[in-house]
DOROGU-459453 format. One record per residue (C-alpha): x, y negated, z; residue in three letters. Coordinates in steps of 0.2 Angstrom, whole numbers, plus 5000, padded with zeros to 4 digits. Each point is the difference from the previous one (the first is absolute). Last residue first. Layout:
<atoms>
XYZala
...
</atoms>
This chain:
<atoms>
494650445371ala
499949994981gly
501649914998thr
500949995017ala
499549865011ala
500949834998leu
500649895014arg
500749834995his
500849865010val
500250115015pro
499749945018thr
501050085013pro
499749935017tyr
501549905006gly
501850065003pro
500749995018lys
501449885003phe
501849995006ser
501049834998val
500549955018pro
501749904999ala
501650114999thr
501249865003ser
501650004989ser
501350135004ser
501750015008arg
501050164999ile
501350085012gly
499650184994leu
499150075015ala
499349845006ala
499349964983asn
499350184999ala
499149985017thr
499349834996ser
499350064983val
499150145008ala
499349895014asn
499449884987arg
499350144990val
499050075015ala
499449835005glu
499349974983asp
499250175000leu
499249985016glu
499349834995gly
499250084984pro
499150135010glu
500550184997cys
500050134986ala
501749954991val
500349934983arg
501749925000ala
500949904986asn
501649915005val
501049894988ile
501749955006val
501249874992arg
501950025004ala
501549925007ala
501750065006thr
500150154989ala
500650185000pro
500250104984lys
499050114988glu
498349995009ala
499150165000ala
498550044990arg
498550115005asp
500750035017val
498650105009thr
499749955019pro
499950155011glu
498350035007ala
499349945016gly
498449944993ala
499850054982ala
500449934983thr
501649895003leu
500949924985ser
501749934996leu
500749884986lys
501749935001ala
500649854989phe
501449934989asp
499449844991gly
501549895004asp
499149915014glu
499650165009ala
498450095000glu
499250105014val
498550094995thr
498750075011leu
498650145001lys
498850055013ala
498650134995his
498350065005gly
500750025017val
498750075012val
500149925018ala
500250125014glu
500849865010ser
501650105004cys
500150064982his
499749824993ala
501449935012trp
501250134994ser
499649974982gly
500349815003leu
501750045008thr
500550114986ala
499449884987leu
501049865007val
501650105003gln
499950074982arg
499949824993ala
501649955010trp
500950154995ala
499649974982thr
500649825001leu
501750055007asp
500849845007val
501249874993pro
500649885014ala
499249855008asp
498250064996ala
498549934992thr
498350084996leu
498549914992gln
498250075002leu
498450034990asp
498650105007gln
498650094991asn
499050085014met
498350104998trp
499150065016ala
499150164996leu
498350055008gln
499249874989ala
500350114984glu
499150145008ala
498649905005ala
499849934983ala
499950174992tyr
498850055014arg
498949854996asp
500250044981tyr
499350175002asp
500650074983val
498950124990gln
501350024986leu
499150024984asp
501150134990val
499850004981ala
501849974996his
500650125013asn
500950134988gly
500849864990ser
500850094986pro
501449955000gly
501749944994glu
500349965018trp
500250185004ala
501550014988lys
500949865010leu
499750095016leu
500850164992glu
501549904995pro
500249945018val
500350195005arg
501649965010asp
500549814998gly
501050015016ser
499149855009lys
498450024990ala
499850185007ser
498750114992tyr
498450105002gly
498649974988ile
498150045003val
498949964985ala
498349945007ala
498350064997asn
500250155012pro
500449905015tyr
499850125015asp
500750154991ala
501449914991ser
500449915017leu
500050175009arg
501250084987ala
501249865001met
500150005019leu
500250195000asp
501549984988ala
500749865010ala
499950115016arg
500950144992ala
501349894993pro
500449905016ala
499549824998val
501249854997thr
500250064982asp
498249954997leu
500549825002lys
498549954988asn
498450104998val
499249914985ala
498150035000ile
499549964982val
498249964995asp
499849935018ala
498349955006glu
499950125015ile
501849985005leu
499949815003gln
498350035009gln
500950125012arg
501349875005phe
498749885003leu
499050125011tyr
501750055009ser
500249815004leu
498249995006asp
500350145012ser
499250174997glu
499450075017pro
501250135006glu
499650184997gly
501850065002arg
500050044982gln
499649824995ala
501449935011ala
501250134992arg
499449944983asp
500449825003phe
501850055005ala
500250124985leu
499549864988tyr
501349885008arg
501350144999leu
499650034982pro
500249824995asp
498649964987ile
500049914983val
498249984993thr
500149984981thr
498549934990leu
500150084982pro
500849884987ser
499149844994val
500249974982val
500049824996met
499649884985ser
498250064995glu
499750075017gly
500149825008tyr
498349985008tyr
499350175003ser
501750095002arg
500649865012leu
498450005009pro
500050195002arg
501850015007val
499949855012val
498450005011thr
499150164996ala
501650124999gln
500949895013leu
498850045014asp
501550005012thr
501249875007cys
501150025016ser
501650034990gly
499849844990val
500050054981ala
501550064990glu
500149944982ala
500950084985ile
499949914984val
500550074983thr
500349924983asp
501049855005val
500749904986pro
501750034992thr
500649844992asp
500049915017gly
498949875010pro
498450065008gly
498350034992asp
499850185007val
500649945017leu
498949845000ala
498550114994arg
500250125014ile
500149865013thr
498549924993asp
499050165001val
500650035018leu
499649825005asp
498250034993glu
499850155011phe
500649925016arg
498750095011cys
500250174992cys
501849974997phe
500349985019cys
500249845009gly
501149845002gly
501450064988thr
500150074982val
501850034995glu
501150004985ala
501550104993val
500850024983ser
501950035002asp
500150165011leu
501150065014lys
500449855011ser
498349924996arg
499250165007val
500849975017leu
499649825001ala
498250044995thr
499950135013asp
500549895014val
498549884996leu
500049825005glu
498149974999val
498450085009gly
498750134996gln
501250094988asp
500350054982asn
501550054990thr
499949994981ile
501250104988val
500649974982ala
500550144988val
500650004982arg
500050194995arg
501450084991gly
500050165009gln
501449945012glu
498849865004gln
498750125005leu
501250085012ala
500549835007gln
498249955003ala
499650175008thr
501449985013ala
499649825004ile
498150035002met
500350155010thr
501249915012thr
498749865001thr
498650135003lys
501050095014gly
498650055011ala
500349875013gly
498349925000leu
498750114993phe
499850034981gly
499649914984thr
500850004983leu
499349934984pro
500950034983val
499649874987phe
500450054982thr
500049854988ile
499450024982met
</atoms>
């Protein structure tokens, strides 16, 4: 029997870091774990990071799990039936950060059609407390609910487990108030605060995955037009570049400059950053991975390169609330700024940004008896 653990949550919440931390913790318990990343496009920064930490990794691209359901099932089967004497018994999968309605479109179909061979764990929504507080402040000021805020709220409503990642970034009193409010506002969900980066309280999250599913009977009343409008607010970029330099350069410093410049542009443009991530990988496999989750914020170094290099491949993933052409230009300018600062040449950054199409789930099952 395979255990499938579905993760959802808004962009930049730390789903990938959570997936790595929990997979490693389960492996220490003797479980054989594989993970699946997911995106609207291809060339995923997260996949590169996960492969540096875990052995069994796959991805579903070109749409969310709900719209690529059969691809998800095929990917699970391929991981479980893969080579080796110790077959996979647990699969953790993170859905696209702009996706919701997963109880009806992923969890129930898996339980209904594959329940004889698969146990589906409670649906876990990972949140960044600072993102939650930002949306909440807008609501407290009486501002009309934006489509992005609507999408964020739907992800919370359908959660069996609300996993408050990065809780160590919030003052203790504020964190306690946040946890109490989430527990009161979403009584059907188990609310767990933890830090995937430090590993603090990750065992409590694993315990919550053992069930029960408090929201198994929820029928989310999703306005798909608003859902689609929220996704369409975001320009999505997955960019692939080649870097060269006459002398070895600091790959981490180059990546930090790119994201800092991009973050400054977003701040000046008042553009909401879902996330911006990039990897810079040298020919010998050494790489840096950095991320940005808010306009004007300091980039986070998730992994630093061990030594300078003269050539590298770059993958940029950016999700920003703007028009695709604006994001293309902003990334081009950020790359040019970093190149000039560190004496690097890069391949052309051709326009690649896009907006997701209307979400069309393969299956949508109502709760039994609803």
